[in-house]
VEXMIBA-343122 format. One record per residue (C-alpha): z, y, x; residue number from 1. Coordinates in steps of 0.2 Angstrom, whole numbers, plus 5000, padded with zeros to 4 digits. Example, Ala and Ser with C-alpha at 12.3 -4.5 7.8 and 13.67 -1.06 7.14 Angstrom:
! VEXMIBA-343122
+------+------+------+-----+
!    Z !    Y !    X !  nr !
+------+------+------+-----+
! 5039 ! 4978 ! 5062 !   1 !
! 5036 ! 4995 ! 5068 !   2 !
+------+------+------+-----+
END
This chain:
! VEXMIBA-343122
+------+------+------+-----+
!    Z !    Y !    X !  nr !
+------+------+------+-----+
! 4686 ! 4956 ! 4882 !   1 !
! 4679 ! 4960 ! 4899 !   2 !
! 4691 ! 4976 ! 4907 !   3 !
! 4685 ! 4986 ! 4921 !   4 !
! 4697 ! 4984 ! 4937 !   5 !
! 4698 ! 5003 ! 4938 !   6 !
! 4706 ! 5004 ! 4921 !   7 !
! 4719 ! 4991 ! 4926 !   8 !
! 4723 ! 5000 ! 4942 !   9 !
! 4724 ! 5016 ! 4932 !  10 !
! 4736 ! 5008 ! 4920 !  11 !
! 4747 ! 5001 ! 4934 !  12 !
! 4748 ! 5018 ! 4943 !  13 !
! 4752 ! 5028 ! 4926 !  14 !
! 4766 ! 5015 ! 4922 !  15 !
! 4774 ! 5016 ! 4940 !  16 !
! 4773 ! 5035 ! 4938 !  17 !
! 4783 ! 5035 ! 4922 !  18 !
! 4796 ! 5024 ! 4929 !  19 !
! 4799 ! 5035 ! 4945 !  20 !
! 4800 ! 5051 ! 4933 !  21 !
! 4813 ! 5041 ! 4922 !  22 !
! 4822 ! 5036 ! 4938 !  23 !
! 4822 ! 5054 ! 4946 !  24 !
! 4828 ! 5062 ! 4928 !  25 !
! 4842 ! 5050 ! 4928 !  26 !
! 4847 ! 5053 ! 4945 !  27 !
! 4846 ! 5073 ! 4942 !  28 !
! 4857 ! 5071 ! 4926 !  29 !
! 4870 ! 5060 ! 4935 !  30 !
! 4871 ! 5073 ! 4949 !  31 !
! 4873 ! 5088 ! 4936 !  32 !
! 4887 ! 5077 ! 4927 !  33 !
! 4896 ! 5075 ! 4943 !  34 !
! 4897 ! 5093 ! 4949 !  35 !
! 4911 ! 5105 ! 4947 !  36 !
! 4929 ! 5102 ! 4946 !  37 !
! 4930 ! 5087 ! 4934 !  38 !
! 4922 ! 5071 ! 4937 !  39 !
! 4911 ! 5070 ! 4921 !  40 !
! 4903 ! 5082 ! 4911 !  41 !
! 4907 ! 5097 ! 4919 !  42 !
! 4891 ! 5107 ! 4915 !  43 !
! 4895 ! 5104 ! 4897 !  44 !
! 4913 ! 5111 ! 4900 !  45 !
! 4913 ! 5128 ! 4907 !  46 !
! 4931 ! 5129 ! 4910 !  47 !
! 4943 ! 5128 ! 4924 !  48 !
! 4953 ! 5111 ! 4927 !  49 !
! 4971 ! 5113 ! 4920 !  50 !
! 4978 ! 5097 ! 4925 !  51 !
! 4979 ! 5088 ! 4942 !  52 !
! 4989 ! 5076 ! 4953 !  53 !
! 4996 ! 5086 ! 4967 !  54 !
! 5004 ! 5071 ! 4976 !  55 !
! 5009 ! 5053 ! 4973 !  56 !
! 5021 ! 5041 ! 4983 !  57 !
! 5027 ! 5024 ! 4981 !  58 !
! 5044 ! 5020 ! 4979 !  59 !
! 5042 ! 5001 ! 4980 !  60 !
! 5030 ! 4988 ! 4975 !  61 !
! 5029 ! 4993 ! 4957 !  62 !
! 5036 ! 5011 ! 4955 !  63 !
! 5026 ! 5027 ! 4960 !  64 !
! 5032 ! 5046 ! 4959 !  65 !
! 5019 ! 5056 ! 4954 !  66 !
! 5019 ! 5075 ! 4956 !  67 !
! 5008 ! 5083 ! 4942 !  68 !
! 5001 ! 5101 ! 4940 !  69 !
! 4998 ! 5109 ! 4923 !  70 !
! 4994 ! 5128 ! 4923 !  71 !
! 5003 ! 5132 ! 4939 !  72 !
! 5019 ! 5122 ! 4934 !  73 !
! 5023 ! 5106 ! 4942 !  74 !
! 5032 ! 5091 ! 4934 !  75 !
! 5037 ! 5075 ! 4943 !  76 !
! 5037 ! 5058 ! 4934 !  77 !
! 5041 ! 5040 ! 4940 !  78 !
! 5029 ! 5027 ! 4933 !  79 !
! 5027 ! 5007 ! 4934 !  80 !
! 5045 ! 5002 ! 4930 !  81 !
! 5050 ! 4996 ! 4913 !  82 !
! 5049 ! 5014 ! 4906 !  83 !
! 5040 ! 5029 ! 4912 !  84 !
! 5053 ! 5042 ! 4916 !  85 !
! 5050 ! 5061 ! 4917 !  86 !
! 5062 ! 5066 ! 4931 !  87 !
! 5060 ! 5084 ! 4933 !  88 !
! 5050 ! 5097 ! 4924 !  89 !
! 5046 ! 5115 ! 4926 !  90 !
! 5044 ! 5115 ! 4945 !  91 !
! 5036 ! 5131 ! 4951 !  92 !
! 5021 ! 5127 ! 4962 !  93 !
! 5019 ! 5135 ! 4979 !  94 !
! 5016 ! 5153 ! 4978 !  95 !
! 5004 ! 5162 ! 4991 !  96 !
! 5013 ! 5173 ! 5001 !  97 !
! 5009 ! 5193 ! 4999 !  98 !
! 5004 ! 5201 ! 5015 !  99 !
! 5017 ! 5215 ! 5020 ! 100 !
! 5008 ! 5231 ! 5024 ! 101 !
! 5017 ! 5244 ! 5035 ! 102 !
! 5013 ! 5262 ! 5038 ! 103 !
! 5002 ! 5269 ! 5052 ! 104 !
! 5010 ! 5271 ! 5069 ! 105 !
! 5011 ! 5287 ! 5079 ! 106 !
! 4998 ! 5280 ! 5090 ! 107 !
! 4986 ! 5277 ! 5078 ! 108 !
! 4989 ! 5257 ! 5077 ! 109 !
! 4989 ! 5249 ! 5059 ! 110 !
! 4999 ! 5234 ! 5057 ! 111 !
! 4992 ! 5224 ! 5042 ! 112 !
! 5004 ! 5208 ! 5041 ! 113 !
! 5018 ! 5203 ! 5052 ! 114 !
! 5028 ! 5185 ! 5050 ! 115 !
! 5044 ! 5188 ! 5042 ! 116 !
! 5054 ! 5179 ! 5055 ! 117 !
! 5046 ! 5179 ! 5073 ! 118 !
! 5047 ! 5163 ! 5082 ! 119 !
! 5055 ! 5165 ! 5099 ! 120 !
! 5046 ! 5156 ! 5113 ! 121 !
! 5053 ! 5140 ! 5120 ! 122 !
! 5064 ! 5143 ! 5135 ! 123 !
! 5057 ! 5135 ! 5151 ! 124 !
! 5066 ! 5138 ! 5168 ! 125 !
! 5054 ! 5146 ! 5180 ! 126 !
! 5063 ! 5140 ! 5197 ! 127 !
! 5075 ! 5127 ! 5202 ! 128 !
! 5088 ! 5142 ! 5202 ! 129 !
! 5087 ! 5144 ! 5184 ! 130 !
! 5090 ! 5126 ! 5180 ! 131 !
! 5108 ! 5121 ! 5176 ! 132 !
! 5115 ! 5106 ! 5185 ! 133 !
! 5124 ! 5094 ! 5174 ! 134 !
+------+------+------+-----+
END
């Protein structure tokens, strides 16, 4: 059964093209699955992430303290011992500070926000007369 060399080359190129399309499609699907807040399936679930690990600290070789956040409330747990322990629950997460607005000054300036407690600059003596001998 004689076959033409052009037909063989055509079938090999078509096979490589189909394999390349499958690989590109798999790569695009994997990229779409990893986008968003969660690690897998975020394009299928269009909701915000409600649960997350805020911080974790190692107590010793086996035990860890983990601060979890669920719906803006934090919970402190200890894992790794003979029993996992809920240490504290209902911890309010850090709340963003609201900027304070002040009325317009007489000279036309408006102060939008100000630190609640201004920090005084560190004292540095300007000359040798300002320094105290001990």
